[in-house]
Residue frames relative to the residue before (quaternion, step in Angstrom):
aa qw qx qy qz dx dy dz
X 1.0000 0.0000 0.0000 0.0000 0.00 0.00 0.00
X 0.4211 -0.7135 0.4970 0.2579 3.60 -0.82 0.96
X 0.6488 -0.5186 0.3867 0.4008 3.54 -1.30 0.40
X 0.6282 0.5370 -0.3416 0.4476 3.61 1.04 -0.69
X 0.6748 0.4804 -0.2984 0.4741 3.60 0.90 -0.90
X 0.6420 0.5223 -0.3273 0.4559 3.56 1.01 -0.81
X 0.6088 0.5523 -0.3449 0.4532 3.57 1.05 -0.75
X 0.6612 0.5079 -0.3044 0.4607 3.58 0.92 -0.90
X 0.6672 0.5022 -0.3002 0.4610 3.59 0.92 -0.93
X 0.6874 0.4757 -0.2987 0.4604 3.59 0.87 -0.91
X 0.6115 0.5417 -0.3587 0.4516 3.60 1.10 -0.60
X 0.6419 0.5007 -0.3182 0.4858 3.59 1.00 -0.79
X 0.6263 0.5357 -0.3297 0.4605 3.57 1.04 -0.80
X 0.6490 0.5224 -0.3102 0.4579 3.56 0.99 -0.86
X 0.6571 0.5069 -0.3158 0.4598 3.59 0.94 -0.84
X 0.6269 0.5322 -0.3322 0.4620 3.58 1.04 -0.77
X 0.6545 0.5031 -0.3105 0.4712 3.57 0.95 -0.87
X 0.6574 0.5227 -0.3186 0.4394 3.56 0.97 -0.82
X 0.6421 0.5080 -0.3202 0.4765 3.60 1.01 -0.78
X 0.6293 0.5234 -0.3270 0.4723 3.56 1.06 -0.76
X 0.6627 0.5113 -0.3070 0.4529 3.57 0.97 -0.85
X 0.6020 0.5705 -0.3655 0.4226 3.57 1.03 -0.69
X 0.6889 0.4678 -0.2792 0.4782 3.58 1.12 -0.66
X 0.7751 0.3907 -0.1770 0.4640 3.55 1.07 -0.78
X 0.7584 0.2891 -0.1891 0.5527 3.61 1.19 -0.33
X 0.0810 0.8492 -0.5172 0.0694 3.56 0.89 0.93
X 0.5658 0.6117 -0.3861 0.3958 3.58 1.15 -0.55
X 0.7840 -0.1404 0.1189 0.5929 3.59 0.96 -0.82
X 0.2698 0.7385 -0.5746 0.2271 3.56 -0.50 1.21
X 0.0170 0.8249 -0.5601 0.0741 3.54 -0.51 1.22
X 0.2828 -0.7294 0.6018 0.1608 3.53 -1.02 0.93
X 0.0709 -0.8348 0.5459 -0.0002 3.58 -0.83 0.97
X 0.2641 -0.7097 0.6293 0.1747 3.51 -1.34 0.47
X 0.0195 -0.8388 0.5424 -0.0424 3.57 -0.65 1.10
X 0.0101 -0.7772 0.6291 0.0068 3.53 -1.29 0.44
X 0.0813 0.8246 -0.5552 0.0717 3.54 -1.15 0.48
X 0.5033 -0.6118 0.5303 0.3019 3.50 -1.46 -0.08
X 0.1953 -0.7933 0.5700 0.0875 3.57 -0.93 0.91
X 0.1470 -0.7259 0.6634 0.1066 3.53 -1.27 0.61
X 0.0313 -0.8558 0.5125 -0.0633 3.54 -0.05 1.37
X 0.0794 0.7706 -0.6294 0.0610 3.53 -1.13 0.77
X 0.2848 -0.7116 0.6066 0.2110 3.56 -1.35 0.21
X 0.2860 -0.7483 0.5750 0.1662 3.57 -0.70 1.08
X 0.2796 0.7537 -0.5373 0.2550 3.57 -0.28 1.26
X 0.3528 -0.7100 0.5659 0.2261 3.55 -1.22 0.55
X 0.5490 0.6414 -0.3816 0.3763 3.60 1.29 -0.10
X 0.7898 0.1401 -0.0647 0.5937 3.59 1.10 -0.67
X 0.3891 -0.6521 0.5826 0.2898 3.53 -1.32 0.28
X 0.0506 -0.8313 0.5525 -0.0343 3.56 -0.44 1.23
X 0.1659 -0.7620 0.6157 0.1129 3.52 -1.32 0.34
X 0.4848 -0.6882 0.4702 0.2649 3.54 -0.84 1.05
X 0.0393 -0.8064 0.5896 -0.0230 3.56 -0.97 0.94
X 0.5327 -0.6578 0.4492 0.2858 3.56 -1.20 0.61
X 0.0101 -0.7754 0.6312 -0.0130 3.55 -1.05 0.91
X 0.4076 -0.6992 0.5263 0.2608 3.58 -1.20 -0.46
X 0.0801 -0.7746 0.6234 0.0705 3.54 -1.32 0.30
X 0.0388 0.7742 -0.6317 0.0045 3.54 -1.32 0.38
X 0.2108 0.8038 -0.5370 0.1451 3.57 -1.08 0.53
X 0.5208 -0.6050 0.5114 0.3181 3.49 -1.41 -0.23
X 0.0196 -0.7980 0.6022 -0.0125 3.54 -1.06 0.75
X 0.1620 -0.7641 0.6161 0.1015 3.56 -1.22 0.51
X 0.1119 -0.7710 0.6253 0.0451 3.55 -0.96 0.95
X 0.0363 0.8154 -0.5745 0.0609 3.56 -0.76 1.06
X 0.5352 -0.6118 0.4721 0.3410 3.58 -1.09 0.72
X 0.1819 -0.8002 0.5657 0.0807 3.55 -0.98 0.86
X 0.7262 -0.3374 0.2684 0.5354 3.59 0.35 -1.19
X 0.8370 0.0405 -0.0580 0.5427 3.56 -0.85 0.98
X 0.8163 -0.2181 0.1654 0.5087 3.60 -0.81 -0.98
X 0.5965 0.6061 -0.3465 0.3959 3.60 1.26 0.02
X 0.1477 -0.7249 0.6659 0.0964 3.51 -1.24 0.76
X 0.2917 -0.6960 0.6121 0.2363 3.55 -1.36 0.21
X 0.1117 -0.7827 0.6114 0.0325 3.54 -1.03 0.88
X 0.1334 0.7723 -0.6166 0.0743 3.57 -0.92 0.84
X 0.1842 0.7997 -0.5542 0.1392 3.54 -1.14 0.53
X 0.3732 -0.6821 0.5771 0.2497 3.52 -1.38 -0.15
X 0.0421 -0.8030 0.5942 -0.0176 3.56 -0.95 0.95
X 0.2724 -0.7479 0.5899 0.1358 3.54 -1.22 0.65
X 0.1406 -0.8271 0.5440 0.0125 3.57 -0.78 1.09
X 0.0914 -0.7346 0.6682 0.0747 3.51 -1.22 0.71
X 0.0178 -0.8407 0.5400 -0.0369 3.57 0.18 1.30
X 0.1720 -0.7615 0.6178 0.0938 3.53 -1.26 0.55
X 0.0341 0.7786 -0.6260 0.0257 3.56 -1.18 0.64
X 0.2651 -0.7464 0.5869 0.1681 3.56 -1.17 0.59
X 0.0950 -0.7882 0.6077 0.0219 3.58 -1.00 0.91
X 0.4539 -0.7114 0.4764 0.2470 3.55 -0.84 1.04
X 0.0313 0.7987 -0.5970 0.0691 3.58 -0.89 0.99
X 0.4420 -0.6666 0.5346 0.2729 3.54 -1.36 0.20
X 0.3327 -0.7424 0.5551 0.1734 3.56 -0.86 1.03
X 0.1586 -0.8216 0.5444 0.0589 3.59 -0.43 1.22
X 0.6627 0.5235 -0.2998 0.4437 3.57 1.25 -0.16
X 0.3742 0.7433 -0.4839 0.2707 3.58 1.23 0.27
X 0.4988 -0.7045 0.4239 0.2741 3.57 -0.81 1.03
X 0.6504 0.5320 -0.3179 0.4392 3.59 1.16 -0.51
X 0.3907 -0.7412 0.4511 0.3075 3.58 1.34 -0.11
X 0.4844 0.6305 -0.4522 0.4041 3.56 1.18 0.53
X 0.4917 -0.6377 0.5017 0.3161 3.56 -1.20 0.57
X 0.0085 0.8056 -0.5895 0.0586 3.55 -0.50 1.18
X 0.2360 -0.7737 0.5757 0.1191 3.55 -0.81 1.04
X 0.0255 0.7875 -0.6134 0.0534 3.53 -0.98 0.91
X 0.4337 -0.6608 0.5392 0.2907 3.55 -1.24 0.47
X 0.2387 -0.7635 0.5876 0.1220 3.55 -0.91 1.01
X 0.3858 -0.7138 0.5394 0.2250 3.55 -1.08 0.79
X 0.0377 -0.7684 0.6388 -0.0056 3.54 -0.85 1.09
X 0.1705 -0.7590 0.6179 0.1145 3.57 -1.16 0.64
X 0.0516 -0.7862 0.6155 0.0210 3.55 -1.19 0.57
X 0.2019 -0.7845 0.5800 0.0863 3.57 -0.62 1.18
X 0.0006 -0.8192 0.5710 -0.0538 3.56 -0.98 0.82
X 0.2218 -0.7099 0.6483 0.1628 3.50 -1.40 0.37
X 0.1055 -0.8040 0.5839 0.0403 3.57 -0.94 0.88
X 0.1297 -0.7294 0.6650 0.0949 3.53 -1.21 0.74
X 0.0398 -0.8164 0.5761 0.0031 3.58 -0.77 0.98
X 0.0586 -0.7422 0.6658 0.0486 3.51 -1.29 0.55
X 0.0327 0.8644 -0.4869 0.1212 3.53 -0.01 1.39
X 0.3485 -0.6804 0.5981 0.2405 3.50 -1.35 0.37
X 0.1246 -0.7902 0.5978 0.0529 3.57 -1.11 0.69
X 0.1899 -0.7696 0.6029 0.0905 3.56 -0.76 1.08
X 0.2765 -0.7838 0.5386 0.1384 3.57 -0.52 1.21
X 0.2301 -0.7522 0.6054 0.1217 3.56 -0.61 1.16
X 0.7354 -0.0015 0.0000 0.6776 3.54 1.10 -0.88
X 0.4202 -0.7575 0.4313 0.2521 3.58 -0.26 1.26
X 0.8366 0.1347 -0.1771 0.5006 3.54 -0.97 1.09
X 0.7555 0.3938 -0.2116 0.4789 3.61 1.20 -0.11
X 0.8129 -0.0321 0.0440 0.5798 3.61 0.96 -0.73
X 0.1216 0.8059 -0.5658 0.1248 3.57 -0.76 1.02
X 0.3352 -0.6907 0.6029 0.2169 3.52 -1.35 0.44
X 0.1090 -0.8268 0.5517 0.0110 3.57 -0.86 0.96
X 0.0261 0.7972 -0.5950 0.0989 3.54 -1.09 0.79
X 0.4147 0.7221 -0.5034 0.2306 3.56 -1.20 0.43
X 0.6394 -0.5537 0.3934 0.3604 3.56 -1.37 0.03
X 0.1494 -0.7689 0.6180 0.0671 3.54 -1.27 0.56
X 0.2354 -0.7265 0.6280 0.1496 3.54 -1.05 0.86
X 0.0771 -0.8072 0.5853 -0.0055 3.57 -0.65 1.17
X 0.0356 -0.7772 0.6281 -0.0120 3.57 -0.79 1.08
X 0.0079 -0.8417 0.5368 -0.0576 3.57 -0.52 1.18
X 0.4982 -0.6150 0.5164 0.3271 3.51 -1.35 0.24
X 0.7556 -0.3557 0.2756 0.4761 3.54 -1.22 -0.49
X 0.4896 -0.5802 0.5541 0.3415 3.50 -1.39 0.30
X 0.0574 -0.8767 0.4766 -0.0302 3.54 0.18 1.35
X 0.4542 -0.6607 0.5308 0.2746 3.55 -1.00 0.91
X 0.4371 -0.7162 0.4778 0.2603 3.57 -0.76 1.02
X 0.7569 0.2563 -0.1507 0.5819 3.60 1.10 -0.69
X 0.3109 -0.7968 0.4896 0.1698 3.58 -0.25 1.25
X 0.5565 0.6080 -0.3933 0.4073 3.61 1.20 -0.34
X 0.6409 0.5454 -0.3153 0.4386 3.57 1.26 -0.35
X 0.3687 0.7698 -0.4676 0.2298 3.61 1.26 -0.07
X 0.8211 0.2644 -0.1248 0.4902 3.58 0.72 -1.04
X 0.6155 0.6031 -0.3322 0.3834 3.55 1.23 -0.36
X 0.7692 0.3387 -0.1615 0.5172 3.57 1.13 -0.61
X 0.1198 -0.7704 0.6228 0.0650 3.53 -1.21 0.69
X 0.2811 -0.7217 0.6080 0.1744 3.52 -1.31 0.44
X 0.2224 -0.7620 0.5933 0.1338 3.56 -0.96 0.86
X 0.0102 -0.7950 0.6036 -0.0593 3.56 -0.55 1.25
X 0.7837 -0.1073 0.0001 0.6118 3.57 -0.34 1.28
X 0.7693 -0.2890 0.2285 0.5219 3.60 -0.60 -1.10
X 0.5737 0.5985 -0.3631 0.4252 3.57 1.27 0.24
X 0.2508 -0.7443 0.6042 0.1348 3.54 -1.14 0.77
X 0.0464 -0.8032 0.5937 -0.0166 3.58 -0.75 1.08
X 0.4619 -0.6193 0.5457 0.3245 3.55 -1.18 0.52
X 0.6209 -0.5802 0.3791 0.3663 3.55 -1.11 0.67
X 0.6701 0.5119 -0.2973 0.4477 3.59 1.13 -0.58
X 0.5955 0.6306 -0.3555 0.3484 3.61 1.18 -0.44
X 0.6883 0.4733 -0.2935 0.4649 3.62 1.17 -0.29
X 0.4321 0.7500 -0.4317 0.2537 3.60 1.24 0.10
X 0.7126 0.4765 -0.2645 0.4418 3.57 0.97 -0.83
X 0.0614 0.8231 -0.5560 0.0985 3.57 0.45 1.26
X 0.7080 -0.4410 0.3283 0.4432 3.58 -1.32 0.12
X 0.4041 -0.7619 0.4687 0.1910 3.55 -0.89 1.01
X 0.7733 0.2715 -0.1413 0.5553 3.60 1.07 -0.70
X 0.0810 0.7968 -0.5890 0.1075 3.55 -0.72 1.11
X 0.2901 -0.7411 0.5809 0.1707 3.53 -1.20 0.60
X 0.1036 -0.7946 0.5978 0.0216 3.53 -1.07 0.84
X 0.2691 -0.7017 0.6259 0.2084 3.52 -1.36 0.32
X 0.1622 -0.8102 0.5618 0.0403 3.55 -0.95 0.95
X 0.0139 0.7522 -0.6586 -0.0151 3.52 -1.22 0.67
X 0.2075 0.7981 -0.5430 0.1584 3.58 -0.93 0.80
X 0.2977 -0.7339 0.5771 0.1992 3.53 -1.31 -0.22
X 0.1618 -0.7536 0.6274 0.1106 3.53 -1.31 0.47
X 0.0114 -0.7848 0.6197 -0.0040 3.56 -1.18 0.60
X 0.4504 0.6879 -0.4926 0.2851 3.56 -1.08 0.71
X 0.6998 -0.4247 0.3686 0.4405 3.51 -1.12 -0.85
X 0.7003 -0.4562 0.3211 0.4454 3.58 -1.26 0.09
X 0.7805 0.3340 -0.1763 0.4981 3.60 0.99 -0.75
X 0.7848 0.1719 -0.1156 0.5841 3.61 1.24 -0.13
X 0.0668 0.7967 -0.5966 0.0696 3.55 -0.88 0.98
X 0.2685 -0.6876 0.6382 0.2188 3.51 -1.31 0.41
X 0.0576 -0.8208 0.5684 -0.0033 3.57 -1.08 0.63
X 0.1288 -0.7467 0.6466 0.0881 3.50 -1.35 0.40
X 0.0512 0.8065 -0.5866 0.0534 3.56 -1.00 0.80
X 0.2353 -0.7375 0.6139 0.1545 3.51 -1.31 0.45
X 0.1166 -0.7859 0.6059 0.0409 3.56 -0.94 0.96
X 0.0804 -0.7835 0.6154 0.0322 3.55 -0.95 0.94
X 0.3711 -0.7438 0.5154 0.2085 3.57 -0.83 0.99
X 0.2538 -0.7926 0.5392 0.1292 3.57 -0.59 1.12
X 0.6870 0.4108 -0.2835 0.5282 3.61 1.26 -0.18
X 0.5542 -0.6227 0.4567 0.3107 3.53 -1.25 0.56
X 0.2154 -0.8223 0.5129 0.1201 3.59 -0.23 1.22
X 0.6517 0.4700 -0.3264 0.4978 3.62 1.27 -0.04
X 0.3542 0.7809 -0.4624 0.2255 3.57 1.28 0.04
X 0.6254 0.5710 -0.3408 0.4082 3.59 1.00 -0.78
X 0.5964 0.5742 -0.3614 0.4290 3.60 1.15 -0.54
X 0.5946 0.5881 -0.3605 0.4130 3.59 1.18 -0.50
X 0.6569 0.4968 -0.3056 0.4779 3.57 1.24 -0.37
X 0.5849 0.5609 -0.3680 0.4560 3.58 1.31 -0.06
X 0.4880 -0.6362 0.5093 0.3125 3.55 -1.26 0.41
X 0.2200 0.8084 -0.5054 0.2065 3.55 0.44 1.29
X 0.5491 -0.6358 0.3827 0.3845 3.58 1.29 0.14
X 0.7311 0.2897 -0.1838 0.5897 3.56 1.30 0.20
X 0.1042 -0.8382 0.5350 0.0182 3.59 -0.86 0.89
X 0.6761 0.4647 -0.3143 0.4777 3.58 1.14 0.48
X 0.1571 0.7830 -0.5754 0.1765 3.57 0.91 0.93
X 0.0694 0.7926 -0.6025 0.0629 3.56 -0.97 0.84
X 0.1949 0.7717 -0.5875 0.1465 3.56 -0.94 0.94
X 0.1466 -0.7813 0.6037 0.0606 3.55 -1.01 0.87
X 0.4623 -0.6991 0.4746 0.2686 3.54 -0.87 0.97
X 0.0708 -0.7596 0.6460 0.0273 3.52 -1.25 0.64
X 0.0704 0.8344 -0.5339 0.1169 3.58 -0.47 1.20
X 0.1410 -0.7312 0.6625 0.0813 3.53 -0.98 0.96
X 0.0476 -0.8004 0.5976 -0.0048 3.57 -0.96 0.91
X 0.0627 -0.7685 0.6366 0.0167 3.55 -0.99 0.93
X 0.1638 0.8237 -0.5191 0.1586 3.55 -0.67 1.07
X 0.3110 -0.7083 0.5952 0.2176 3.50 -1.39 -0.20
X 0.1469 -0.7832 0.5998 0.0729 3.56 -1.18 0.60
X 0.1995 -0.7427 0.6302 0.1074 3.54 -1.09 0.87
X 0.1938 -0.7812 0.5853 0.0977 3.59 -0.79 1.04
X 0.3364 -0.7515 0.5378 0.1813 3.56 -0.97 0.92
């Protein structure tokens, strides 16, 4: 299933959940529109990476659950960026020059989170699992496909050979929100518990133990209707 089709299916799933919540959380149920800035990286010993700024946006629903707890679920769309160190083989001076290449990775996330209200409607701690479905790790400049190589252990790879990473990954999230009943700012950290480079182990790259876990800081705001 393509990322576009999956986005459509997950959006319908989100709407179904929201209609169900309207019937079951009549005491308190708010639909929200959110957006934010992401700082994405991959924790790996196979490549030298550098955290870069991206963006996210999506829909979320917060509903009263029991006592001081709320439930939060929703769908978000991510445009993450990351830089990976490579060697420029096309330099006219014939010298080995290392440069960071810009890669982008688009993703869709479905979350189902718990929220502990420290001050109801104003300050809360949030936590829970996230399903992340992403596309390829795409080189931002396609002219760099053949000009750059990556050295991994004793293996030499073209910059384009690491693009087809694992498409489905699970993450754990922890964060906090603060603000008003209809508007809040929030910060969260997501850690990937699955190996997002695992798919590279199935390729004929001369190496079969690629390992990397995503690490993402997100700062954003949400408007509740």
